[in-house]
PDB file of N, CA, C and O in Angstrom, chain B, residues numbered from 101:
ATOM      1  N   UNK B 101     101.585  86.431  84.785  1.00  0.00           N
ATOM      2  CA  UNK B 101     100.418  86.975  85.427  1.00  0.00           C
ATOM      3  C   UNK B 101      99.980  88.209  84.658  1.00  0.00           C
ATOM      4  O   UNK B 101     100.691  89.214  84.647  1.00  0.00           O
ATOM      5  N   UNK B 102      98.864  88.152  84.039  1.00  0.00           N
ATOM      6  CA  UNK B 102      98.380  89.325  83.308  1.00  0.00           C
ATOM      7  C   UNK B 102      98.030  90.469  84.261  1.00  0.00           C
ATOM      8  O   UNK B 102      97.364  90.278  85.278  1.00  0.00           O
ATOM      9  N   UNK B 103      98.493  91.637  83.902  1.00  0.00           N
ATOM     10  CA  UNK B 103      98.234  92.844  84.686  1.00  0.00           C
ATOM     11  C   UNK B 103      97.984  93.979  83.714  1.00  0.00           C
ATOM     12  O   UNK B 103      98.562  94.012  82.628  1.00  0.00           O
ATOM     13  N   UNK B 104      97.140  94.893  84.092  1.00  0.00           N
ATOM     14  CA  UNK B 104      96.909  96.046  83.217  1.00  0.00           C
ATOM     15  C   UNK B 104      97.181  97.320  83.995  1.00  0.00           C
ATOM     16  O   UNK B 104      96.990  97.381  85.210  1.00  0.00           O
ATOM     17  N   UNK B 105      97.631  98.334  83.274  1.00  0.00           N
ATOM     18  CA  UNK B 105      97.861  99.649  83.861  1.00  0.00           C
ATOM     19  C   UNK B 105      97.337 100.707  82.899  1.00  0.00           C
ATOM     20  O   UNK B 105      97.231 100.479  81.694  1.00  0.00           O
ATOM     21  N   UNK B 106      97.020 101.842  83.446  1.00  0.00           N
ATOM     22  CA  UNK B 106      96.603 102.972  82.615  1.00  0.00           C
ATOM     23  C   UNK B 106      97.763 103.953  82.568  1.00  0.00           C
ATOM     24  O   UNK B 106      98.343 104.308  83.594  1.00  0.00           O
ATOM     25  N   UNK B 107      98.088 104.381  81.363  1.00  0.00           N
ATOM     26  CA  UNK B 107      99.156 105.358  81.164  1.00  0.00           C
ATOM     27  C   UNK B 107      98.547 106.649  80.650  1.00  0.00           C
ATOM     28  O   UNK B 107      97.557 106.636  79.919  1.00  0.00           O
ATOM     29  N   UNK B 108      99.153 107.768  81.042  1.00  0.00           N
ATOM     30  CA  UNK B 108      98.674 109.025  80.462  1.00  0.00           C
ATOM     31  C   UNK B 108      99.106 109.072  78.996  1.00  0.00           C
ATOM     32  O   UNK B 108      99.993 108.326  78.580  1.00  0.00           O
ATOM     33  N   UNK B 109      98.490 109.932  78.235  1.00  0.00           N
ATOM     34  CA  UNK B 109      98.695 109.975  76.780  1.00  0.00           C
ATOM     35  C   UNK B 109     100.152 110.213  76.416  1.00  0.00           C
ATOM     36  O   UNK B 109     100.657 109.584  75.486  1.00  0.00           O
ATOM     37  N   UNK B 110     100.837 111.097  77.115  1.00  0.00           N
ATOM     38  CA  UNK B 110     102.241 111.377  76.796  1.00  0.00           C
ATOM     39  C   UNK B 110     103.131 110.162  77.031  1.00  0.00           C
ATOM     40  O   UNK B 110     104.009 109.862  76.223  1.00  0.00           O
ATOM     41  N   UNK B 111     102.903 109.471  78.132  1.00  0.00           N
ATOM     42  CA  UNK B 111     103.693 108.274  78.424  1.00  0.00           C
ATOM     43  C   UNK B 111     103.420 107.198  77.393  1.00  0.00           C
ATOM     44  O   UNK B 111     104.346 106.528  76.936  1.00  0.00           O
ATOM     45  N   UNK B 112     102.174 107.026  77.024  1.00  0.00           N
ATOM     46  CA  UNK B 112     101.808 106.044  76.005  1.00  0.00           C
ATOM     47  C   UNK B 112     102.488 106.367  74.675  1.00  0.00           C
ATOM     48  O   UNK B 112     102.983 105.464  74.000  1.00  0.00           O
ATOM     49  N   UNK B 113     102.516 107.630  74.297  1.00  0.00           N
ATOM     50  CA  UNK B 113     103.178 108.034  73.044  1.00  0.00           C
ATOM     51  C   UNK B 113     104.666 107.741  73.100  1.00  0.00           C
ATOM     52  O   UNK B 113     105.238 107.245  72.130  1.00  0.00           O
ATOM     53  N   UNK B 114     105.294 108.039  74.219  1.00  0.00           N
ATOM     54  CA  UNK B 114     106.735 107.779  74.370  1.00  0.00           C
ATOM     55  C   UNK B 114     107.022 106.284  74.274  1.00  0.00           C
ATOM     56  O   UNK B 114     107.967 105.867  73.606  1.00  0.00           O
ATOM     57  N   UNK B 115     106.207 105.488  74.940  1.00  0.00           N
ATOM     58  CA  UNK B 115     106.382 104.040  74.908  1.00  0.00           C
ATOM     59  C   UNK B 115     106.174 103.499  73.499  1.00  0.00           C
ATOM     60  O   UNK B 115     106.945 102.659  73.035  1.00  0.00           O
ATOM     61  N   UNK B 116     105.152 103.969  72.827  1.00  0.00           N
ATOM     62  CA  UNK B 116     104.875 103.548  71.448  1.00  0.00           C
ATOM     63  C   UNK B 116     106.033 103.933  70.529  1.00  0.00           C
ATOM     64  O   UNK B 116     106.453 103.129  69.697  1.00  0.00           O
ATOM     65  N   UNK B 117     106.546 105.143  70.668  1.00  0.00           N
ATOM     66  CA  UNK B 117     107.668 105.606  69.854  1.00  0.00           C
ATOM     67  C   UNK B 117     108.889 104.708  70.061  1.00  0.00           C
ATOM     68  O   UNK B 117     109.529 104.280  69.101  1.00  0.00           O
ATOM     69  N   UNK B 118     109.197 104.432  71.328  1.00  0.00           N
ATOM     70  CA  UNK B 118     110.354 103.590  71.638  1.00  0.00           C
ATOM     71  C   UNK B 118     110.189 102.202  71.042  1.00  0.00           C
ATOM     72  O   UNK B 118     111.113 101.675  70.423  1.00  0.00           O
ATOM     73  N   UNK B 119     109.028 101.614  71.224  1.00  0.00           N
ATOM     74  CA  UNK B 119     108.784 100.271  70.705  1.00  0.00           C
ATOM     75  C   UNK B 119     108.880 100.246  69.180  1.00  0.00           C
ATOM     76  O   UNK B 119     109.503  99.351  68.610  1.00  0.00           O
ATOM     77  N   UNK B 120     108.275 101.209  68.536  1.00  0.00           N
ATOM     78  CA  UNK B 120     108.288 101.265  67.076  1.00  0.00           C
ATOM     79  C   UNK B 120     109.696 101.427  66.527  1.00  0.00           C
ATOM     80  O   UNK B 120     110.068 100.779  65.548  1.00  0.00           O
ATOM     81  N   UNK B 121     110.469 102.282  67.153  1.00  0.00           N
ATOM     82  CA  UNK B 121     111.803 102.585  66.630  1.00  0.00           C
ATOM     83  C   UNK B 121     112.876 101.576  67.029  1.00  0.00           C
ATOM     84  O   UNK B 121     113.991 101.629  66.510  1.00  0.00           O
ATOM     85  N   UNK B 122     112.564 100.676  67.922  1.00  0.00           N
ATOM     86  CA  UNK B 122     113.558  99.679  68.319  1.00  0.00           C
ATOM     87  C   UNK B 122     113.165  98.267  67.908  1.00  0.00           C
ATOM     88  O   UNK B 122     113.966  97.339  68.017  1.00  0.00           O
ATOM     89  N   UNK B 123     111.933  98.105  67.435  1.00  0.00           N
ATOM     90  CA  UNK B 123     111.486  96.788  67.018  1.00  0.00           C
ATOM     91  C   UNK B 123     111.118  95.875  68.184  1.00  0.00           C
ATOM     92  O   UNK B 123     110.921  94.676  67.990  1.00  0.00           O
ATOM     93  N   UNK B 124     111.024  96.413  69.359  1.00  0.00           N
ATOM     94  CA  UNK B 124     110.606  95.624  70.523  1.00  0.00           C
ATOM     95  C   UNK B 124     109.154  95.968  70.837  1.00  0.00           C
ATOM     96  O   UNK B 124     108.606  96.948  70.332  1.00  0.00           O
ATOM     97  N   UNK B 125     108.550  95.149  71.673  1.00  0.00           N
ATOM     98  CA  UNK B 125     107.149  95.395  72.024  1.00  0.00           C
ATOM     99  C   UNK B 125     107.058  96.346  73.219  1.00  0.00           C
ATOM    100  O   UNK B 125     108.006  96.513  73.986  1.00  0.00           O
ATOM    101  N   UNK B 126     105.896  96.953  73.344  1.00  0.00           N
ATOM    102  CA  UNK B 126     105.645  97.788  74.521  1.00  0.00           C
ATOM    103  C   UNK B 126     105.710  96.929  75.777  1.00  0.00           C
ATOM    104  O   UNK B 126     106.203  97.374  76.814  1.00  0.00           O
ATOM    105  N   UNK B 127     105.216  95.705  75.684  1.00  0.00           N
ATOM    106  CA  UNK B 127     105.244  94.799  76.836  1.00  0.00           C
ATOM    107  C   UNK B 127     106.681  94.539  77.294  1.00  0.00           C
ATOM    108  O   UNK B 127     106.949  94.449  78.492  1.00  0.00           O
ATOM    109  N   UNK B 128     107.601  94.418  76.333  1.00  0.00           N
ATOM    110  CA  UNK B 128     109.009  94.217  76.686  1.00  0.00           C
ATOM    111  C   UNK B 128     109.499  95.369  77.562  1.00  0.00           C
ATOM    112  O   UNK B 128     110.101  95.148  78.612  1.00  0.00           O
ATOM    113  N   UNK B 129     109.238  96.591  77.124  1.00  0.00           N
ATOM    114  CA  UNK B 129     109.717  97.750  77.876  1.00  0.00           C
ATOM    115  C   UNK B 129     109.009  97.898  79.217  1.00  0.00           C
ATOM    116  O   UNK B 129     109.628  98.311  80.197  1.00  0.00           O
ATOM    117  N   UNK B 130     107.746  97.573  79.273  1.00  0.00           N
ATOM    118  CA  UNK B 130     107.033  97.628  80.547  1.00  0.00           C
ATOM    119  C   UNK B 130     107.603  96.614  81.530  1.00  0.00           C
ATOM    120  O   UNK B 130     107.753  96.915  82.714  1.00  0.00           O
ATOM    121  N   UNK B 131     107.923  95.409  81.046  1.00  0.00           N
ATOM    122  CA  UNK B 131     108.555  94.408  81.918  1.00  0.00           C
ATOM    123  C   UNK B 131     109.904  94.910  82.416  1.00  0.00           C
ATOM    124  O   UNK B 131     110.224  94.777  83.597  1.00  0.00           O
ATOM    125  N   UNK B 132     110.696  95.488  81.511  1.00  0.00           N
ATOM    126  CA  UNK B 132     112.001  96.032  81.898  1.00  0.00           C
ATOM    127  C   UNK B 132     111.851  97.109  82.970  1.00  0.00           C
ATOM    128  O   UNK B 132     112.579  97.116  83.962  1.00  0.00           O
ATOM    129  N   UNK B 133     110.909  98.008  82.763  1.00  0.00           N
ATOM    130  CA  UNK B 133     110.676  99.083  83.724  1.00  0.00           C
ATOM    131  C   UNK B 133     110.266  98.543  85.086  1.00  0.00           C
ATOM    132  O   UNK B 133     110.750  99.017  86.114  1.00  0.00           O
ATOM    133  N   UNK B 134     109.386  97.565  85.098  1.00  0.00           N
ATOM    134  CA  UNK B 134     108.934  96.988  86.363  1.00  0.00           C
ATOM    135  C   UNK B 134     110.088  96.287  87.061  1.00  0.00           C
ATOM    136  O   UNK B 134     110.290  96.479  88.260  1.00  0.00           O
ATOM    137  N   UNK B 135     110.841  95.483  86.338  1.00  0.00           N
ATOM    138  CA  UNK B 135     111.945  94.752  86.960  1.00  0.00           C
ATOM    139  C   UNK B 135     113.010  95.699  87.510  1.00  0.00           C
ATOM    140  O   UNK B 135     113.445  95.543  88.650  1.00  0.00           O
ATOM    141  N   UNK B 136     113.430  96.670  86.715  1.00  0.00           N
ATOM    142  CA  UNK B 136     114.447  97.616  87.172  1.00  0.00           C
ATOM    143  C   UNK B 136     113.904  98.520  88.272  1.00  0.00           C
ATOM    144  O   UNK B 136     114.590  98.803  89.254  1.00  0.00           O
ATOM    145  N   UNK B 137     112.686  98.959  88.099  1.00  0.00           N
ATOM    146  CA  UNK B 137     112.079  99.823  89.097  1.00  0.00           C
ATOM    147  C   UNK B 137     111.859  99.098  90.412  1.00  0.00           C
ATOM    148  O   UNK B 137     112.015  99.687  91.481  1.00  0.00           O
ATOM    149  N   UNK B 138     111.498  97.822  90.342  1.00  0.00           N
ATOM    150  CA  UNK B 138     111.295  97.037  91.551  1.00  0.00           C
ATOM    151  C   UNK B 138     112.609  96.873  92.304  1.00  0.00           C
ATOM    152  O   UNK B 138     112.634  96.954  93.533  1.00  0.00           O
ATOM    153  N   UNK B 139     113.700  96.644  91.576  1.00  0.00           N
ATOM    154  CA  UNK B 139     115.021  96.577  92.212  1.00  0.00           C
ATOM    155  C   UNK B 139     115.311  97.871  92.966  1.00  0.00           C
ATOM    156  O   UNK B 139     115.747  97.844  94.117  1.00  0.00           O
ATOM    157  N   UNK B 140     115.068  98.991  92.316  1.00  0.00           N
ATOM    158  CA  UNK B 140     115.320 100.293  92.938  1.00  0.00           C
ATOM    159  C   UNK B 140     114.428 100.518  94.156  1.00  0.00           C
ATOM    160  O   UNK B 140     114.896 101.002  95.187  1.00  0.00           O
ATOM    161  N   UNK B 141     113.149 100.169  94.042  1.00  0.00           N
ATOM    162  CA  UNK B 141     112.223 100.350  95.162  1.00  0.00           C
ATOM    163  C   UNK B 141     112.596  99.461  96.341  1.00  0.00           C
ATOM    164  O   UNK B 141     112.551  99.898  97.490  1.00  0.00           O
ATOM    165  N   UNK B 142     112.963  98.218  96.058  1.00  0.00           N
ATOM    166  CA  UNK B 142     113.398  97.328  97.140  1.00  0.00           C
ATOM    167  C   UNK B 142     114.610  97.905  97.850  1.00  0.00           C
ATOM    168  O   UNK B 142     114.650  97.961  99.079  1.00  0.00           O
ATOM    169  N   UNK B 143     115.592  98.333  97.078  1.00  0.00           N
ATOM    170  CA  UNK B 143     116.794  98.932  97.672  1.00  0.00           C
ATOM    171  C   UNK B 143     116.438 100.124  98.542  1.00  0.00           C
ATOM    172  O   UNK B 143     116.915 100.236  99.672  1.00  0.00           O
ATOM    173  N   UNK B 144     115.614 101.000  98.030  1.00  0.00           N
ATOM    174  CA  UNK B 144     115.255 102.218  98.753  1.00  0.00           C
ATOM    175  C   UNK B 144     114.509 101.916 100.050  1.00  0.00           C
ATOM    176  O   UNK B 144     114.895 102.388 101.120  1.00  0.00           O
ATOM    177  N   UNK B 145     113.443 101.132  99.950  1.00  0.00           N
ATOM    178  CA  UNK B 145     112.613 100.893 101.123  1.00  0.00           C
ATOM    179  C   UNK B 145     113.302 100.030 102.165  1.00  0.00           C
ATOM    180  O   UNK B 145     113.146 100.269 103.362  1.00  0.00           O
ATOM    181  N   UNK B 146     114.062  99.031 101.732  1.00  0.00           N
ATOM    182  CA  UNK B 146     114.776  98.207 102.702  1.00  0.00           C
ATOM    183  C   UNK B 146     115.882  99.014 103.379  1.00  0.00           C
ATOM    184  O   UNK B 146     116.115  98.862 104.578  1.00  0.00           O
ATOM    185  N   UNK B 147     116.562  99.868 102.619  1.00  0.00           N
ATOM    186  CA  UNK B 147     117.591 100.731 103.213  1.00  0.00           C
ATOM    187  C   UNK B 147     116.960 101.731 104.175  1.00  0.00           C
ATOM    188  O   UNK B 147     117.529 102.011 105.230  1.00  0.00           O
ATOM    189  N   UNK B 148     115.808 102.268 103.832  1.00  0.00           N
ATOM    190  CA  UNK B 148     115.117 103.211 104.717  1.00  0.00           C
ATOM    191  C   UNK B 148     114.740 102.549 106.039  1.00  0.00           C
ATOM    192  O   UNK B 148     114.879 103.148 107.105  1.00  0.00           O
ATOM    193  N   UNK B 149     114.263 101.316 105.958  1.00  0.00           N
ATOM    194  CA  UNK B 149     113.910 100.581 107.174  1.00  0.00           C
ATOM    195  C   UNK B 149     115.143 100.348 108.043  1.00  0.00           C
ATOM    196  O   UNK B 149     115.086 100.507 109.263  1.00  0.00           O
ATOM    197  N   UNK B 150     116.250  99.971 107.417  1.00  0.00           N
ATOM    198  CA  UNK B 150     117.485  99.739 108.174  1.00  0.00           C
ATOM    199  C   UNK B 150     117.990 101.030 108.789  1.00  0.00           C
ATOM    200  O   UNK B 150     118.442 101.027 109.934  1.00  0.00           O
ATOM    201  N   UNK B 151     117.926 102.126 108.062  1.00  0.00           N
ATOM    202  CA  UNK B 151     118.341 103.422 108.598  1.00  0.00           C
ATOM    203  C   UNK B 151     117.525 103.777 109.830  1.00  0.00           C
ATOM    204  O   UNK B 151     118.064 104.296 110.807  1.00  0.00           O
ATOM    205  N   UNK B 152     116.244 103.505 109.788  1.00  0.00           N
ATOM    206  CA  UNK B 152     115.384 103.785 110.942  1.00  0.00           C
ATOM    207  C   UNK B 152     115.800 102.925 112.138  1.00  0.00           C
ATOM    208  O   UNK B 152     115.804 103.406 113.271  1.00  0.00           O
ATOM    209  N   UNK B 153     116.150 101.659 111.896  1.00  0.00           N
ATOM    210  CA  UNK B 153     116.624 100.798 112.990  1.00  0.00           C
ATOM    211  C   UNK B 153     117.930 101.321 113.573  1.00  0.00           C
ATOM    212  O   UNK B 153     118.139 101.265 114.784  1.00  0.00           O
ATOM    213  N   UNK B 154     118.816 101.832 112.707  1.00  0.00           N
ATOM    214  CA  UNK B 154     120.086 102.406 113.175  1.00  0.00           C
ATOM    215  C   UNK B 154     119.806 103.631 114.032  1.00  0.00           C
ATOM    216  O   UNK B 154     120.381 103.782 115.110  1.00  0.00           O
ATOM    217  N   UNK B 155     118.937 104.495 113.565  1.00  0.00           N
ATOM    218  CA  UNK B 155     118.605 105.713 114.317  1.00  0.00           C
ATOM    219  C   UNK B 155     117.997 105.397 115.683  1.00  0.00           C
ATOM    220  O   UNK B 155     118.206 106.142 116.640  1.00  0.00           O
ATOM    221  N   UNK B 156     117.251 104.305 115.778  1.00  0.00           N
ATOM    222  CA  UNK B 156     116.627 103.913 117.037  1.00  0.00           C
ATOM    223  C   UNK B 156     117.581 103.102 117.922  1.00  0.00           C
ATOM    224  O   UNK B 156     117.222 102.715 119.034  1.00  0.00           O
ATOM    225  N   UNK B 157     118.799 102.847 117.423  1.00  0.00           N
ATOM    226  CA  UNK B 157     119.768 102.070 118.185  1.00  0.00           C
ATOM    227  C   UNK B 157     119.490 100.580 118.157  1.00  0.00           C
ATOM    228  O   UNK B 157     120.010  99.841 118.993  1.00  0.00           O
ATOM    229  N   UNK B 158     118.684 100.125 117.218  1.00  0.00           N
ATOM    230  CA  UNK B 158     118.331  98.715 117.124  1.00  0.00           C
ATOM    231  C   UNK B 158     119.305  97.920 116.251  1.00  0.00           C
ATOM    232  O   UNK B 158     119.290  96.690 116.277  1.00  0.00           O
ATOM    233  N   UNK B 159     120.142  98.601 115.489  1.00  0.00           N
ATOM    234  CA  UNK B 159     121.147  97.955 114.648  1.00  0.00           C
ATOM    235  C   UNK B 159     122.510  98.547 114.967  1.00  0.00           C
ATOM    236  O   UNK B 159     122.636  99.753 115.181  1.00  0.00           O
ATOM    237  N   UNK B 160     123.521  97.705 114.997  1.00  0.00           N
ATOM    238  CA  UNK B 160     124.882  98.148 115.284  1.00  0.00           C
ATOM    239  C   UNK B 160     125.499  98.730 114.025  1.00  0.00           C
ATOM    240  O   UNK B 160     125.267  98.242 112.920  1.00  0.00           O
ATOM    241  N   UNK B 161     126.283  99.777 114.207  1.00  0.00           N
ATOM    242  CA  UNK B 161     126.983 100.419 113.096  1.00  0.00           C
ATOM    243  C   UNK B 161     128.479 100.220 113.310  1.00  0.00           C
ATOM    244  O   UNK B 161     128.977 100.379 114.424  1.00  0.00           O
ATOM    245  N   UNK B 162     129.188  99.876 112.254  1.00  0.00           N
ATOM    246  CA  UNK B 162     130.626  99.654 112.314  1.00  0.00           C
ATOM    247  C   UNK B 162     131.327 100.653 111.413  1.00  0.00           C
ATOM    248  O   UNK B 162     130.834 100.975 110.332  1.00  0.00           O
ATOM    249  N   UNK B 163     132.460 101.137 111.847  1.00  0.00           N
ATOM    250  CA  UNK B 163     133.243 102.052 111.019  1.00  0.00           C
ATOM    251  C   UNK B 163     134.016 101.252 109.976  1.00  0.00           C
ATOM    252  O   UNK B 163     134.185 100.039 110.105  1.00  0.00           O
ATOM    253  N   UNK B 164     134.477 101.940 108.953  1.00  0.00           N
ATOM    254  CA  UNK B 164     135.292 101.277 107.931  1.00  0.00           C
ATOM    255  C   UNK B 164     136.553 100.710 108.552  1.00  0.00           C
ATOM    256  O   UNK B 164     136.992  99.623 108.176  1.00  0.00           O
ATOM    257  N   UNK B 165     137.143 101.431 109.499  1.00  0.00           N
ATOM    258  CA  UNK B 165     138.364 100.953 110.165  1.00  0.00           C
ATOM    259  C   UNK B 165     138.092  99.653 110.924  1.00  0.00           C
ATOM    260  O   UNK B 165     138.916  98.739 110.899  1.00  0.00           O
ATOM    261  N   UNK B 166     136.943  99.566 111.598  1.00  0.00           N
ATOM    262  CA  UNK B 166     136.598  98.345 112.320  1.00  0.00           C
ATOM    263  C   UNK B 166     136.430  97.166 111.365  1.00  0.00           C
ATOM    264  O   UNK B 166     136.878  96.058 111.661  1.00  0.00           O
ATOM    265  N   UNK B 167     135.802  97.395 110.249  1.00  0.00           N
ATOM    266  CA  UNK B 167     135.591  96.330 109.253  1.00  0.00           C
ATOM    267  C   UNK B 167     136.919  95.879 108.669  1.00  0.00           C
ATOM    268  O   UNK B 167     137.171  94.681 108.538  1.00  0.00           O
ATOM    269  N   UNK B 168     137.773  96.845 108.315  1.00  0.00           N
ATOM    270  CA  UNK B 168     139.081  96.502 107.739  1.00  0.00           C
ATOM    271  C   UNK B 168     139.892  95.698 108.736  1.00  0.00           C
ATOM    272  O   UNK B 168     140.524  94.711 108.360  1.00  0.00           O
ATOM    273  N   UNK B 169     139.888  96.100 109.998  1.00  0.00           N
ATOM    274  CA  UNK B 169     140.645  95.379 111.039  1.00  0.00           C
ATOM    275  C   UNK B 169     140.082  93.979 111.226  1.00  0.00           C
ATOM    276  O   UNK B 169     140.832  93.007 111.317  1.00  0.00           O
ATOM    277  N   UNK B 170     138.763  93.881 111.283  1.00  0.00           N
ATOM    278  CA  UNK B 170     138.112  92.588 111.490  1.00  0.00           C
ATOM    279  C   UNK B 170     138.417  91.617 110.341  1.00  0.00           C
ATOM    280  O   UNK B 170     138.565  90.415 110.560  1.00  0.00           O
ATOM    281  N   UNK B 171     138.507  92.139 109.144  1.00  0.00           N
ATOM    282  CA  UNK B 171     138.803  91.316 107.969  1.00  0.00           C
ATOM    283  C   UNK B 171     140.302  91.114 107.736  1.00  0.00           C
ATOM    284  O   UNK B 171     140.712  90.352 106.860  1.00  0.00           O
ATOM    285  N   UNK B 172     141.112  91.815 108.541  1.00  0.00           N
ATOM    286  CA  UNK B 172     142.569  91.678 108.394  1.00  0.00           C
ATOM    287  C   UNK B 172     143.098  92.335 107.128  1.00  0.00           C
ATOM    288  O   UNK B 172     144.109  91.897 106.579  1.00  0.00           O
ATOM    289  N   UNK B 173     142.435  93.368 106.666  1.00  0.00           N
ATOM    290  CA  UNK B 173     142.850  94.013 105.418  1.00  0.00           C
ATOM    291  C   UNK B 173     144.023  94.960 105.578  1.00  0.00           C
ATOM    292  O   UNK B 173     144.655  95.331 104.588  1.00  0.00           O
ATOM    293  N   UNK B 174     144.325  95.357 106.801  1.00  0.00           N
ATOM    294  CA  UNK B 174     145.408  96.321 107.019  1.00  0.00           C
ATOM    295  C   UNK B 174     146.694  95.644 107.501  1.00  0.00           C
ATOM    296  O   UNK B 174     147.653  96.321 107.868  1.00  0.00           O
ATOM    297  N   UNK B 175     146.712  94.318 107.498  1.00  0.00           N
ATOM    298  CA  UNK B 175     147.912  93.588 107.976  1.00  0.00           C
ATOM    299  C   UNK B 175     148.957  93.504 106.918  1.00  0.00           C
ATOM    300  O   UNK B 175     150.022  92.930 107.145  1.00  0.00           O
TER     301      UNK B 175
END
């Protein structure tokens, strides 16, 4: 899916420098940034939503001791 973004001049220079000195394309690094950044954003926002459910009492919280006992790890 073709997508375009505007970068400020400093970011564009950094990206160009990296691509030139590593022999990879700017598109390669932009894809890497999006994929890694998307993983981080998903983790952050989904965890934030779950934390809010915990704070509202909508999700159950278990202690490490409860989990270990339930899994039989301390036997």
